[in-house]
C-alpha positions as CSV (number, residue, x, y, z in Angstrom):
1,M,77.2,57.0,76.2
2,M,75.0,54.2,75.2
3,G,74.6,53.6,78.6
4,A,73.6,57.2,79.9
5,F,71.1,57.0,76.8
6,S,70.0,53.9,77.5
7,I,69.3,55.5,81.8
8,Y,67.4,58.1,79.8
9,T,65.5,56.1,77.8
10,G,64.3,53.7,80.1
11,L,63.1,56.8,82.2
12,I,61.4,58.8,80.0
13,Y,59.6,55.6,79.1
14,N,58.6,54.7,82.9
15,D,57.8,58.4,83.9
16,M,55.3,58.3,80.1
17,F,54.0,54.6,80.0
18,S,54.1,53.6,83.8
19,K,54.4,54.6,87.1
20,P,55.0,58.2,87.6
21,L,58.0,59.5,89.6
22,A,57.5,62.2,91.6
23,L,61.4,63.7,90.8
24,F,60.4,68.3,90.3
25,K,57.2,69.7,92.5
26,S,54.5,69.6,90.2
27,G,53.0,72.2,88.1
28,W,50.2,72.6,88.8
29,E,48.0,74.1,92.1
30,W,44.9,72.7,93.3
31,P,42.9,74.7,96.4
32,D,43.8,74.5,99.9
33,N,40.2,74.4,100.9
34,F,38.0,72.7,98.7
35,E,34.0,71.0,100.1
36,V,33.5,67.7,99.0
37,G,31.5,67.2,95.9
38,Q,32.8,70.5,94.9
39,T,34.2,70.9,91.3
40,V,37.9,71.9,91.5
41,T,40.0,73.2,89.5
42,A,43.3,73.7,89.9
43,T,46.1,76.6,87.9
44,Q,49.2,76.5,86.7
45,V,51.9,77.4,87.5
46,A,55.3,75.9,85.8
47,V,55.9,73.3,83.2
48,Y,56.7,69.4,85.0
49,P,60.6,69.1,82.8
50,L,60.9,65.1,82.5
51,G,57.7,63.0,81.6
52,I,54.0,63.4,82.5
53,D,53.6,65.8,85.6
54,Y,52.2,63.3,88.1
55,A,49.7,65.6,88.8
56,W,48.2,64.6,86.1
57,H,47.1,61.4,88.1
58,L,44.8,63.3,90.4
59,A,42.8,64.7,87.5
60,E,39.1,63.0,87.3
61,N,40.3,61.8,83.4
62,Q,43.2,61.1,83.9
63,L,42.5,57.4,82.2
64,L,41.3,59.2,78.6
65,F,43.8,61.7,78.8
66,L,46.9,59.0,79.5
67,N,45.2,56.4,77.1
68,S,45.4,59.3,74.4
69,Y,49.1,60.3,75.1
70,K,50.1,56.6,75.0
71,M,48.6,55.6,71.9
72,K,49.9,59.2,69.8
73,M,53.2,58.8,71.4
74,S,52.9,54.7,69.6
75,V,52.0,56.6,66.7
76,V,55.0,59.2,66.4
77,L,57.5,56.3,68.6
78,G,56.7,54.4,65.3
79,F,57.2,56.6,62.3
80,F,60.6,58.0,63.2
81,H,61.7,54.0,64.5
82,V,60.3,53.3,60.6
83,R,61.4,55.6,59.0
84,P,65.4,55.7,59.1
85,S,65.0,51.6,58.2
86,D,63.1,52.7,55.2
87,M,65.5,55.9,53.6
88,K,67.8,53.6,53.9
89,S,66.9,50.6,52.4
90,N,65.2,53.5,49.6
91,S,68.8,54.5,49.1
92,D,70.3,50.4,49.2
93,A,67.9,50.1,46.3
94,L,68.4,53.1,44.4
95,L,72.7,51.9,45.4
96,T,72.1,48.8,43.5
97,L,70.2,49.7,40.8
98,F,72.9,51.7,39.7
99,L,76.1,49.3,40.4
100,V,73.6,46.9,38.3
101,R,73.7,49.3,35.4
102,Q,77.0,49.8,35.8
103,L,77.8,45.1,34.5
């Protein structure tokens, strides 16, 4: 079980924070005919099932979007990483206080 979760976490981490893997078809379609210098708009046709769609690496604002996403994910993952430890230490402190009063 731990091995499966390890592989899943590594896949998600690699896909979101490193090199993207094109495992599925992109959820965006780009127009076939356009001229150089023309503004091109992609249309969303589906949702990419795992991680970040690799089509973001073709976008003009790729760096801005991915860096913003990484910073927000760091805050969210940090919160969920620290919260269980914080709850455990609070419960230990309450238990210790209860046991000390019993003496």
